[in-house]
PAKEPA-469031 format. One record per residue (C-alpha): x negated, y negated, z. Coordinates in steps of 0.02 Angstrom, whole numbers, plus 32768, in hexadecimal, padded with zeros to 4 digits. Each point is the difference from the previous one (the first is absolute). Example, Ala and Ser with C-alpha at 12.3 -4.5 7.8 and 13.67 -1.06 7.14 Angstrom:
REM PAKEPA-469031
7D9980E18186
7FBB7F547FDF
***
This chain:
REM PAKEPA-469031
983F1AD440CE
7FAD80A07FC0
7F537FB58016
802C7FC780AF
803F80AD802E
7F6380517FB7
7F967F8B8069
805B8033809E
804F7F548014
7F587FA37FF9
80257F677F92
7F497FD57FE2
7FD780B17FCC
809980057F8E
7FCE7F5C7FAB
7F4E803F7FE2
804280A27FB4
807A7FA57F8E
7F787F897FC8
7F87808F7FDF
8082805E7F9B
80277F657F9B
7F4A7FDD7FD9
7FE480B47FC7
80957FF67F8B
7FD17FB27F56
80AD7FB17FFA
80037FCD80B6
804B7F5A8032
7FF67FB480AE
80927F8E802A
7FE07F9B809D
801A7F578053
7F8F7F6B801D
800A802380BA
7FB880AE7FE8
7F777FBE7F8E
7FBE7F93808B
80348077808B
801380BC8010
7FBF802D7F52
7F797F7D7FF2
7F67806D8013
8047808E7F97
80377F917F6F
7F617F987FFA
7F8D80987FFE
804A80477F5F
7FEE7FD07F4A
80A77FDE7FA9
80337FFB7F4B
80757F6C8019
80357F8D808C
80AA7FB07FE2
80437F7E8078
80BB7FE07FFA
80327F59804E
7F497FD67FE9
80137F528048
7FEB805980A7
7F447FE87FE4
800F7F467FD7
7FA27FCE809E
7F47801F7FDC
7FD6801180B9
808D80778030
7FCF80AE803A
807280537F81
7FAD7F9C7F74
7F5180328036
803380B7800A
805580007F56
7F677FB57FAD
7F94808D8048
806180887FA5
7F8880607F90
80487FF07F50
7FDE7F9C7F63
80B580057FC6
80677F858065
80AF7FC17FDF
80697F838062
80BC7FEA7FEA
804C7F64804B
80877F817FDF
7FA27F77805A
7F467FF77FD6
7FFB7F4E8045
806B7FD18095
7FAE7F728060
7F537FE07FB9
7F8E80317F70
7F8A80628070
808880858003
7FEA801B7F46
7F44800E801C
801B80878083
806C80697F8C
7F837FF17F71
7F7080278074
805380A9801B
802080237F48
7F627FB47FB8
7F817FD68089
7F977F6B7FD1
80687FC97F6A
80327F5D8053
7F5E7FEB8062
7FF37FF980BB
808C7FAF8064
7F9D7F608029
7FD37FEA7F49
80B480207FCA
803F7F80807E
7F857F7D7FC6
800E801A7F44
80B7802E7FEC
80737FF48098
7FD17F548041
7FFA7FA57F57
80A5804D7FC6
80587FD280A1
7FC07F4E8007
80267FE07F49
80B2803E8015
80377F698067
80587F6C7FB2
7F857F86804F
7F66805C7FBE
7F847F9D7F97
7FF3801D7F45
7F5A805A8018
804D80728084
809480277F8F
7F9980307F68
7F868063806B
80928061804B
804280227F51
7F5880427FC5
7FE8806B809C
80B180487FF3
7FE680277F48
7F5B80578023
804A8064808F
809780337F98
7F8C803B7F74
7F958062807C
80908061804C
806D80147F64
7FAE80A27FC0
801F805580A6
80AD7FBD802A
80A480427FB9
808C7F8D8037
80B680287FE0
80947F988037
80B3803E8004
80207F9D7F62
7F74805D7FA7
804A80AD8013
80A4804B7FC6
805E7FF680A5
80B77FD37FF0
800D7F9D80A1
80987F938020
7FEA7F44800A
7FB77FAE809B
80237F508041
7F8A7FBC8086
80237F5B8054
7FB47F9B808C
80817FB58075
7FC07F698060
80547FFE80AA
80117F6F807B
7FCC800280B6
807F7FEB8089
7FED7F74807F
7FB6807C807D
7F7F80357F81
7FD27F4E7FCF
7FE77FCF80B6
7F9380988022
7F9D7FE77F5F
7FE37F488023
7FCA802280B2
7F8080827FCC
7FAF7FA37F6F
7FEA7F6B8074
7FBF80698091
7F53800D804B
7FF780B47FC2
7FFE7FC67F4B
7F7E7F7B8029
7F8F80888047
801B806B7F65
7FCC7F717F8E
7F6A7FDF8070
7FCB80B67FEE
8019802C80B7
809580737FE7
802980877F81
806A7FC07F70
805F80A37FEE
804F7FEC80AA
80457F567FCE
803D80417F58
8059808D805B
805C7F83806F
803B7F9C7F69
803B809C7FA6
806280378099
80557F568009
803980047F4B
803C80B48012
805C7FE380A4
7FCA7F8F8090
803A8082807F
7F6880697FCE
7F937F878063
80598037809F
801D80B67FD4
7FAB8043809C
80747FA38076
80A37FEE7F9F
800B809D7F94
808780488072
80667F5E8004
80AB80107FAD
7FDE7F697F90
7F5280397FCB
7FED7FFA7F42
809C7F987FE1
80067FE17F44
80367F4B801A
7F4F7FD78036
7FAB80427F61
801D7FB87F54
7FC1809C7FA9
80688074806A
809E7F9F7FD6
7FD680107F48
7FDB80B98017
80A680268053
80607F9D7F7E
7FA8805A7F71
801E80AB8050
80B77FD78017
80147FD27F49
7F9D80977FC6
806F806F8068
809C7FB47FB3
7FB980227F53
7FDA80B68030
7F447FF27FEC
7F82805A806F
7F6A7FA68045
7F4E800C8042
7FD27F7F8084
7F457FEB801F
7FA97FA1808B
7F487FF4802C
8014802680B9
805E807B806D
80307F718076
80607FA47F77
804980A47FC4
8046801A80B0
805F7F5C7FF1
803E802A7F51
803580AD8038
80697FB8808D
80537F877F86
8022808A7F81
804A80708088
806F7F738040
80407FE57F4F
803780B67FFC
7F9080357F70
7FC680B57FF0
7F437FF97FF8
7F5D805F8013
7F5B7FBE8043
7F4B80327FE4
7F647FAE8046
7F55802C8043
804A80548099
806A80787F99
7FB280AF8009
7FBB80367F58
806380A18003
80A37F9D800D
7FE07F847F74
802E806D7F6C
80A4802D8052
802B7F488012
7FD27FDF7F4B
806980917FC2
80947FCA806A
7FFA7F507FB8
7FEF80387F4B
80888084800A
80817FB18075
80577F6A7FB1
804F7FD680A6
7F567FC4803D
80007F4A7FCC
7F557FBE8033
7F5480488027
7F977F98807A
7F4680147FE4
7F5B7FB2802F
7FA47FCE7F62
7F638066801F
805D80A3802A
808D7FF57F83
7F9D7FB07F74
7F8D808D7FCC
802380AB7FB6
80BB7FFB8024
808C80187F82
809C7FA08030
805F7FF37F5C
80A28014805F
7FF57F438019
80177F7F7F77
7FE57F67806D
7F607FD0805D
7FE67F75807E
7F517FD1803B
801B7FA280A2
7F507FB98010
7F6B7FF47F88
7F5B805B8019
7F567FB17FDE
7FDF80917F89
806D7FF37F63
7FEE80BA7FE0
8055802880A6
80A07FA67FCE
7FF680447F4F
7FF280B28040
80997FE4806E
80627FC37F6A
7FCA80987F9A
805680778079
80A57FDD7FA7
7FC97FC57F53
7FAC809F7FC4
801D809D7F99
80A780498032
80577F588019
809D7FF27F95
80457F59803A
7FC37F4F7FE6
7F967FCA8094
80007F588057
7F767FCB8077
800D7F6B8076
7F637FBD8053
80267F908095
7F887F6F8020
801B7F788082
7FE67F607F9E
7F757F888031
7FB18075807F
7F71807C8012
8068807C7F9B
80017F937F66
7F447FF1800E
7FF280BE8010
806B80127F64
7F8E7F867FA3
7F6880678033
805880997FBB
801A7FAC7F58
7F4D7FC07FFC
7FC280B2801A
8071803C7F74
7FB67F7C7F8E
7F5080348033
802680B57FD3
80457FCB7F57
7F687F967FDE
7F8D8097800B
806D808F7FC4
806A7FAB7F7C
7FD07F537FC0
7F727F8F8040
80577F687FB5
80767FDC808F
805B7F61802F
7FD87FBA80AB
80847FCC807F
7FB4800980AE
7F837F8E8053
7F77803D8074
803A7FE380B3
7FB2801780AA
803E804E80A2
80597F618035
807980137F70
804A809E804B
802F7FA1809E
803C7F627FA9
80B97FDD8004
804D7F647FB8
80B17FF6803E
80867FF77F7C
803A7F538033
7F587FBF7FC3
800480697F61
80A87FC77FBF
8080803F8080
80767F85804F
801E804880AB
7F66805E8034
805580A27FCC
7FE0806D7F6A
80857FC97F88
7FB77F717F9A
7F4780247FEC
7FB380437F62
7FBC80B18005
7F4480067FF4
7FFB80977F8E
807C7FB07F88
7F917F667FF8
7F67806A7FE6
804D805F7F6E
80637F6E7FB8
7FCC80307F4F
803E80B38013
80B4802B7FD6
8010805E80A3
80667F918073
80B48035801E
807D7F79802D
80B280058040
803D7FC37F56
7FB4809B7FAE
8081806B8059
809B7F987FE4
808C805E7FAD
80177FDB7F49
8076806F7F9C
7FE4808B807C
7F427FFB7FF9
7F727FA98058
7FA87F757FA0
7F46800D7FDE
7F837FA67F95
800F80417F4F
7F7780267F85
800C7FA17F5C
7FD780527F5A
7F5E7F9F7FF4
7FC3804B80A4
80197F65806B
80658000809F
80977F8F800E
80537FE880A9
80BA801A7FEA
80347FCA80AD
7F8F7F89805D
7F7F7F817FC5
7FE17FB280AB
7F4B7FF58037
7FF2805080AD
7F497FD88011
80037F4D8041
7FCA802980B0
7F547FDA8042
7F8880907FE2
7FC480678093
7F7F80878021
7FD1806A7F68
802E7F697F96
803E802C7F52
7F7E7FDD7F7C
803680027F4C
7F8580387F7D
7F887F6B7FEF
802A7F987F69
80B780337FFE
80887F7F801B
809380777FF5
8048800A80AE
80AB7FF2804E
808F7FED7F85
7F9480037F63
7FA6809E8037
80A5805D8004
800F7FEA7F44
7F5F805D7FDE
7FF380BB7FE6
7FC3804D80A3
7FA980A97FF9
805C807A8070
808E7F858016
80A98039803F
807E7FFA7F72
80AE80477FF1
7FC080797F7B
7F8B804A8083
8080800C808C
805180A48034
80BD80007FF8
800B7FFE80BE
7FB67F518008
80397FB77F5B
80B58017802E
801E80937F8C
805E805D8089
80887F7B8010
7F9E7F9D8080
7FFD80898081
7F44801C7FF4
7F6D7F99803B
80477F627FB1
808E8006807E
7F83801A808D
7F967F6D7FC7
80997F917FF4
8029802D80B3
7F4E7FE3803C
7FFB7F577FAB
80A47FD38055
8080802B7F7B
807A808E7FE7
805E7FDD80A2
7F6C80368068
7FF47F618066
7F637F968008
7F6580347FA2
7F87806E8060
7F697FEF7F8E
7FA17F667FC9
7FD580437F54
7FC980957F9B
7F82802D7F7A
7FE580907F89
7F69805F8042
7FCF804D7F59
7FFF7F557FAD
7F867FC38085
7F8E80987FF0
7FFC7FEF7F43
7FE07F448007
7F4380177FF8
800F80477F51
7FE97F557FB0
7F5B7FBD7FC5
7F927F898060
7FC87F6F7F92
7F528009804D
7FE780B07FBC
7FD780297F4B
7FA37FAA7F72
7F717F95803C
802C802C80B3
7FD480B57FDE
7F577FCB7FC0
7FE87F96809B
802F80978069
7F7780647FA9
7F827F7A802A
80377FF180B6
800680BD8017
7F4B800E7FCC
***
């Protein structure tokens, strides 16, 4: 304000004076934004020599061709530091872009990096890759990890002394209503999809239609029916029915919640439903003025009468502290796993004193389940480079047609063309992982929910249910066990599963330690028990168990395979 007054109200003159004063001060520090680096301060910042350039949220320069990336890399300094929680979000070229800022040339040019690292690692990460592709990917990932290790300091929450409460994160697989199934069937069989597969129409437009259908079919007619009294009726959306049931139970248990959706249009529908239910809420999305956002955040954190905060994932998922909530519901998955993770971190962070539960809603058998699988594949890819190149492989390489494929449940194991009897694709895919949650796991037994227990020898014994749920015909993204392994179905459940969900790992809210009034009671209700009427979900899985599933060892990697990888890499 003083600089602005001294400059007679001229903002440009005030910025130049402040910058000049800072440069002349031996201890001067310029704190600015990425927008100013590529905008108002571009010429001034790029013309000076700096002692250090430090980029917070450095993944902002993950796109090598973005204007902000080009500007940042032109800063005149030899000391460069990036801080980020997501060095890889969608593809390995993002890691190259970050390193090209810190250490230009270390990973070669982008075309060379793509050819020698990114492409081989990606191809070799699929379950249907050849042995040569697998060992080449292992060698390339090992080499890349060794190249970046001296310049990368990676710390997870578990690595530092942060006394965070426990977190439970589950994926709830929701059914479609009859309206949704009819709309979904009509679109995947339409001429529009044929044109997409023929390359005469943009695929993203078709994907957007499918995602609207699984969120709420009324979104397809929003322009003409948004003012209709019945617009957004929860009875026409499987996920919305689950959402309202979960919110009702959370409210009864005196929890406070964050509800995230990808789009403002879906948030409009959810807001109307929340208002009709009589809940006190706040909302923040891309249209919320910046100067009003902190007030909304403070109101939610300080006023316990505010039950739920409605947010779009991109706006509410970055740089926001919402520890007033201890429950998080992600209504729809994002292609970028970091986006959903950032949304979750708004509640599970320093300052949180309660155990946190996160529900991810996924409409089973649809585009959303495929999006979720892509998220997990990207997580595995990140782990392969940053943590351990010896990763198990679950996903097969698929083409564009897979995104628009839909095998109706009656042909996958259902009896009536509905959603009730078919196996869940993700459960089939991760059959060897102790991550699937069944209705029997939440049955009352001496006042507590029943879970698989861990034996003293480290093996897992199922205390409640030995039925094999994986008898249905396999669909897109077919499960692929580690080649050479015959432990699937019932036998696989007896093996120790890295990252598996065991009662010893479960917070009291889900393991029944609060007399059944926690998440166990909610899951019983969602599975159809606890007096809650018919079940509203088709199944559930422990998200952390899935993410940690890649921690096993691939039998094609190691020993003579490593030597073969050396030969192939040359």
